[in-house]
N, C-alpha and C positions, 0 to 999 in steps of 0.2 A: 109446433114446437108445444106440448105440454107440459105446464106446473102444475104445482100440486100445494094447496097452502092449507098450515096445519094453525091450529089453534094451541095452546099448551094448557088445558084443566087444572092438573095438577102435575107435581114431576118424574112422577112415573107413566103416566099416560097424558098421547097425542091422537085426539080424535081429528080425522082430516077433515074439514067444514065447507071446502069448496075445489070443486076440476072444472080448472080454465082455458082455452085454447085462447092463443095467444096467435095471430098470424102475425108472422114481420115477411114484411114484402120485400122480396130484394130484384132489382130490375139492372141487369144489363148496361153498362155504363154505354152510353153515345152522345159523340159530340157533335154539337149544337151551329158551334161558325168554323168560317171557314177563313185560314190564314188569307192575305197580302203575301201575294210572292215574289215581287218587285220592289227593291227600294232603291234610290238613289242615293250613292255616293255624300256623305256629310248630313244626312236629314234623318232624321230620329224614327225609329219604327216601335211598333207596339205591334201586338197580338195578345188579345181576350181571348182566353181560353173560353170555350162553354161549354161543357158536358154534363150529362144527367149521368144517372144513376145512384146507388148507398150502398155500403159505402164508397167514396171515389175518393182516388189518387192520385193525382197527375205528378209523369218522370218525365222530363223530355232528354233525349239523347241527340248527342252530337252535336251542338252548340258551338258556334263559331265562338274566338276569344269576342265580338265587339258585343255578343248578345250576351242577355243575364234572364236566367230567369227567377221569378220570384218567390220561388214554392207552395206558393198558393193557385195562380190562374193567370197570371200575364210573362211573354216574354218581352223583352225592348232592350233598344242599344242604338247605336249609332256608326252604320262601318263609314270608312275613313274612303278617300277614297285611294289607299291599297290594297283594299277593298275589291274597287270598281274591276267590273269584268269578271267576277267570279260569281260561280254556283256555291251553295252552303246545302246541303238536301240533313234536313230533322227529322227524329220521328217522337211525337208526341204521344204515350201510353195514358190509359185512363184503365184504370185496375179499381174492380168493384171490389174483386176479392173472394166471392163466387162463385165466380163466368170466370172465361179465358182473356186476358186482360185484349184493352181495343185501341189496333194503331192509327194514328192520324199522319201520315207521311207527305211530306212538300217538298221544294227548295224554293230556298230564297234565291233569286237572279241580285245581285246588286249590280247597279249601273250607272255610269259616269256621268257625275254632275257637268254641267251646261256649262 
């Protein structure tokens, strides 16, 4: 990206004083973390999403009612015994705005408590 910087010497004439080039690094998002995919009923679950890229916006799709997303980088919650034996597919989307979004898809299986 090129930008011209002008210095106003008087009100009728503008003189360009510098032509400077800025390189803006745009990095495709990439997931660095992997989620735990099995949780026991009545046990707290937490997944801190770690991803690179700039800018980076994370979105989570298909959250079951027992999980919440803090809007930044953490999915957490506690499944009940009613969730035991069930599987919950999730998709996390990392969007840098300049490239196609990157998806992390996984399934959380809730096991029965002993």
